[in-house]
C-alpha positions in Angstrom: 27.3 12.1 14.9 23.9 13.8 16.5 23.7 14.7 20.2 20.7 13.4 21.0 20.5 9.8 18.8 22.6 7.4 17.6 23.3 6.7 13.5 22.8 3.3 12.3 24.2 2.1 8.7 21.9 -0.9 8.8 17.5 -1.3 9.7 17.2 -2.7 12.9 16.0 -6.0 12.6 12.7 -6.8 14.6 12.4 -10.1 16.0 8.9 -11.8 17.6 10.3 -11.7 20.7 11.0 -7.7 20.1 7.0 -7.1 20.1 6.1 -7.9 23.4 8.3 -5.5 24.9 7.0 -2.2 23.6 5.6 0.3 25.7 4.5 2.9 23.6 1.1 3.9 22.8 1.2 5.1 19.6 3.3 5.6 16.3 2.9 7.8 14.0 4.7 7.2 10.8 4.9 9.9 7.9 6.7 9.1 4.5 8.0 11.7 2.7 9.8 12.8 -0.5 10.9 16.5 -1.1 8.8 18.0 1.4 11.0 20.2 3.4 8.8 22.9 3.6 6.2 21.3 5.8 7.9 18.6 8.0 9.1 20.8 11.1 5.5 22.2 11.3 3.7 18.5 10.3 5.7 17.4 13.3 5.0 20.3 15.8 1.2 19.7 15.3 1.4 16.2 15.5 2.9 16.2 18.8 0.6 18.9 20.0 -2.1 16.7 19.3 -0.8 13.6 20.9 0.3 15.6 23.8 -3.2 16.5 24.4 -4.0 13.1 24.9 -1.6 12.5 27.9 -0.6 9.6 25.6 3.1 8.2 24.7 4.4 8.2 21.2 6.6 8.7 18.4 6.9 10.8 15.4 8.6 8.6 12.8 10.0 10.6 9.4 10.4 8.2 6.7 12.9 10.1 3.9 12.3 8.0 0.7 15.1 9.4 -0.9 14.5 13.4 -1.2 16.8 15.9 -3.2 15.4 19.0 -1.3 16.8 18.8 2.3 14.0 16.9 3.5 16.2 15.1 6.6 18.1 18.3 6.9 14.8 19.9 8.6 13.4 16.5 10.1 16.3 16.9 12.2 15.9 20.2 12.8 12.5 19.0 14.3 14.0 16.2 16.1 16.6 19.1 18.1 13.3 20.5 19.4 11.4 17.4 20.4 13.0 13.9 21.1 10.6 12.2 20.3 10.8 12.7 16.5 12.6 9.9 14.4 14.2 10.1 11.2 14.5 7.2 8.8 16.4 7.9 5.4 16.9 5.3 2.6 19.3 5.7 0.2 17.1 6.4 -3.2 13.7 6.5 -3.6 12.1 3.1 -2.9 8.5 3.9 -3.5 5.9 4.6 -0.3 5.4 0.5 0.6 9.1 0.4 1.0 9.4 3.6 3.0 5.9 2.3 5.2 7.5 -1.2 5.7 10.6 0.6 6.9 9.2 3.0 9.5 6.5 -0.4 10.6 10.0 -1.7 11.1 11.3 0.0 13.8 7.9 1.6 15.3 7.1 0.8 18.7 3.5 1.7 19.6 0.4 -0.4 20.2 -1.0 1.4 17.5 0.3 3.1 13.8 -1.2 6.2 12.5 0.0 6.9 9.2 -0.3 9.8 6.9 1.0 11.8 4.1 3.5 14.4 4.7 2.4 17.4 2.3 -0.2 18.7 5.7 -3.2 18.0 3.4 -4.1 15.8 6.0 -4.4 17.6 9.4 -2.4 16.0 12.8 -5.4 17.1 14.8 -7.4 15.1 13.7 -5.4 12.0 15.1 -7.6 11.7 18.4 -10.5 10.7 16.5 -8.7 8.1 14.8 -7.8 6.4 18.2 -10.9 7.0 19.4 -12.3 5.3 17.0 -10.5 2.3 16.6 -10.5 2.0 20.5 -14.2 2.4 21.1 -15.9 0.7 18.4 -13.0 -2.0 19.0 -11.6 -2.2 15.4 -8.6 -3.0 14.0 -8.0 -0.4 11.1 -9.7 2.6 10.4 -9.4 4.3 7.1 -9.6 8.2 6.2 -11.7 9.1 4.0 -11.4 12.4 2.1 -15.2 13.2 1.5 -14.3 16.7 0.1 -11.4 16.3 -1.5 -9.4 19.3 -2.3 -7.2 18.3 -5.3 -7.7 19.2 -9.0 -10.5 17.6 -11.0 -8.0 15.7 -13.2 -6.9 14.4 -9.9 -10.8 13.5 -8.4 -12.5 11.8 -11.3 -10.3 9.3 -12.1 -9.7 8.3 -8.4 -13.5 8.1 -8.1 -13.6 5.8 -10.6 -10.6 4.3 -9.3 -12.3 3.7 -6.1 -15.5 2.8 -7.3 -13.5 -0.9 -9.1 -11.6 -1.4 -6.1 -14.8 -1.1 -4.1 -16.4 -3.6 -6.9 -14.0 -5.9 -7.0 -12.6 -6.5 -3.6 -16.1 -6.1 -2.4 -15.1 -4.2 0.6 -16.9 -0.9 1.5 -14.7 1.6 1.9 -15.0 5.2 -0.3 -11.3 5.8 -0.3 -8.4 3.4 -0.6 -6.3 5.8 -1.7 -5.9 7.8 1.4 -2.9 7.9 3.2 -4.3 8.9 6.8 -4.7 5.4 8.6 -4.8 3.8 12.0 -3.7 0.1 12.4 -3.7 -1.9 15.8 0.2 -3.5 15.0 -0.9 -6.9 15.1 -2.5 -6.1 11.4 0.9 -5.0 10.3 2.5 -7.7 11.9 0.5 -10.1 9.4 0.5 -8.3 6.0 3.5 -8.2 3.7 4.3 -5.3 1.6 5.8 -4.8 -1.5 5.5 -2.9 -4.7 2.6 -0.4 -4.7 0.4 -2.8 -2.4 0.0 0.0 0.3 -3.0 1.4 -0.6 -4.8 -2.0 -0.5 -3.6 -2.6 3.4 -7.7 -2.8 4.1 -8.3 -5.6 1.3 -5.1 -7.7 2.3 -6.6 -7.0 6.4 -10.2 -7.8 5.6 -8.8 -11.3 4.0 -7.2 -11.8 6.9 -10.7 -11.4 9.4 -9.2 -8.1 10.7 -12.1 -5.4 11.3 -12.4 -2.0 9.5 -14.0 0.9 9.7 -13.8 4.7 8.1 -13.4 8.2 9.1 -14.2 10.9 6.9 -11.6 13.4 7.7 -10.9 16.9 6.5 -8.8 17.2 3.5 -6.9 20.8 2.3 -5.4 21.8 -0.8 -1.6 21.1 -1.4 -0.2 24.2 0.3 3.6 23.2 -0.5 5.4 21.5 -3.1 3.7 18.9 -5.8 1.9 15.8 -6.2 4.4 12.8 -6.6 1.7 10.6 -8.3 0.9 10.8 -12.0 -1.2 9.1 -14.3 0.6 5.5 -14.6 -0.6 5.0 -10.6 -4.0 3.9 -11.7 -2.7 1.5 -14.2 -0.3 0.5 -11.7 -3.1 0.4 -9.1 -5.1 -1.8 -11.2 -2.4 -4.4 -11.8 -2.1 -4.6 -8.1 -5.7 -4.6 -7.4 -5.8 -7.9 -9.5 -2.2 -9.0 -7.4 -4.1 -8.9 -4.2 -7.3 -10.3 -5.5 -5.3 -13.3 -6.7 -2.9 -13.8 -3.1 -5.8 -13.1 -1.2 -8.4 -15.7 -2.9 -6.2 -18.0 -4.7 -3.0 -18.5 -3.3 -3.9 -21.6 -1.3 -6.4 -23.1 -4.0 -4.6 -21.8 -8.0 -6.3 -24.8 -9.7 -9.6 -22.6 -9.2 -8.2 -19.8 -11.3 -6.2 -22.0 -13.4 -8.9 -24.3 -14.2 -11.6 -21.8 -15.2 -9.2 -20.7 -17.4 -7.8 -23.6 -19.2 -11.5 -25.1 -19.1 -12.6 -22.1 -20.9 -9.8 -22.0 -23.3 -10.1 -25.6 -24.2 -14.1 -25.5 -24.5 -13.5 -22.7 -26.9 -10.9 -24.8 -28.4 -12.8 -28.0 -28.9 -15.8 -25.5 -30.2 -13.7 -24.1 -33.1 -12.4 -27.0 -34.1 -15.6 -29.2 -33.9 -16.9 -26.2 -36.3 -13.8 -26.9 -38.3 -14.0 -30.4 -38.8 -17.9 -30.5 -39.8 -16.5 -28.1 -42.6 -14.0 -30.3 -43.6 -16.4 -33.6 -43.8 -18.7 -31.3 -45.8 -15.7 -30.6 -47.9 -14.1 -27.4 -47.1 -10.5 -27.4 -46.7 -9.1 -26.4 -43.6 -5.7 -25.0 -45.3 -7.6 -21.9 -45.9 -8.7 -21.3 -42.4 -5.8 -19.1 -40.7 -8.1 -18.2 -38.3 -8.1 -21.1 -36.4 -4.0 -21.1 -35.8 -4.5 -17.7 -35.1 -7.0 -18.5 -32.5 -5.1 -21.2 -31.1 -1.6 -19.4 -30.9 -3.4 -16.8 -29.2 -5.0 -18.7 -26.1 -1.9 -20.3 -25.7 -0.3 -17.0 -25.5 -2.5 -15.5 -23.3 -2.2 -18.5 -21.1 0.8 -18.3 -20.7 1.8 -15.1 -20.0 -1.2 -15.0 -17.6 -0.5 -17.9 -15.4 3.2 -17.1 -15.6 2.5 -13.6 -14.0 0.2 -14.8 -11.1 2.4 -17.9 -10.5 5.5 -15.2 -9.7 3.4 -13.2 -8.0 2.5 -16.1 -5.7 5.8 -16.6 -5.3 6.8 -13.0 -4.2 4.0 -13.0 -1.6 4.9 -16.0 0.1 8.8 -15.7 -0.2 8.6 -11.8 0.6 10.9 -10.2 3.4 10.2 -6.6 4.4 14.0 -5.8 4.3 14.3 -6.7 0.7 12.5 -3.7 -0.6 14.7 -1.1 0.9 18.3 0.0 2.3 18.6 2.6 5.0 21.0 5.1 4.5 21.0 6.8 7.9 18.6 6.4 11.4 18.5 8.8 13.9 16.2 6.9 16.4 
C-alpha cells in the first residue's frame, strides 16, 4: 500500500448529495494509454500552471490499460506531489470510459481534460479558466488551429470536423481536440459511452449549455505514437448519427421513423402503381423481378436502421457510467 494514498478495488460511487460538498476549484483529468515517457513531466507542468493561480486542484491520471509502466510513473509523480491521483483500469476500455472513470472521482467545480502526450501545453490551462469564467461559459473547447500532425491525419480530421459542424449545426472548428474545460454541471447531465466523448459539445449544446472555443498551441508528438487509426473516422461518423438521433429524436422518434416509413411507402406505391398499369396493358408481372428486389431492399433497410436506432435509444436511456469500465486500482 502506498504511504500517501489508499488503494481501492472498486470505483467510488458518486451520490448526488456528494456533489454539494466538493471544495476543489479545478480537476485536471488526463486519460493515458502507454504514455510512460510523458506523465511525470505533464504532472509537474500542470501543477506549476495551477500553482501560479493560487487555485486548489487535483490532477487525475486515468490509465486505460497501459502496458509500458505508465501507472508506475504516475505513482512516482504522486510521491512528488500529493495532489496527483491515479485511476488504473483493468484493461483498455476506450477514452470515453476512461473519462467517465475520472469524472466520477473528480472533485473540482471546473474540470479540465487534456491528452497525455504533451502535444497540448499545460501552461494554457489559465487561459481556459479565464475564458470559461470571464465569458460566463459552461464549456470551452480547444481548437488546434495550427495542428502539428502529419497530413494524413490533418486532412481527414478537417473533413470530419466540417461534416460534424454542418450536421450538428454547432460552430466549432475542432471536435476532436481533447483539451477542454467544463463546469461540473455539464458533465453531471451528459452520459458518455462508446466513443461519444468527442461529441460532448454537441450533447451539451442540446441541453442548453453555452459553448465557446479557444485556439491553442499544438506541439508535435515527442514520445510514443498515436493511438488512433483510420477507423476513428468511420466510428466517428456512426457516433455522430447516434448523437444527432438521441439529441433530436429521443422524445419524438416517430418524426424520424415516420419520415422514413412514409418515404418508403410512397416509393413502393409509385412502383406498384406503375406495374399495375403495365399489367393492365397486358404485360405479365412475373418477368419483373425488380419489384421483389426493391421491396426486399426497402424492408431490410428500414428494419436494420430502425432496430439500430431503437437500440441506441434504449442504451442512452438506461446508461450507467460504471457499466463502461472496471477499476483495478486507485491511488487518491
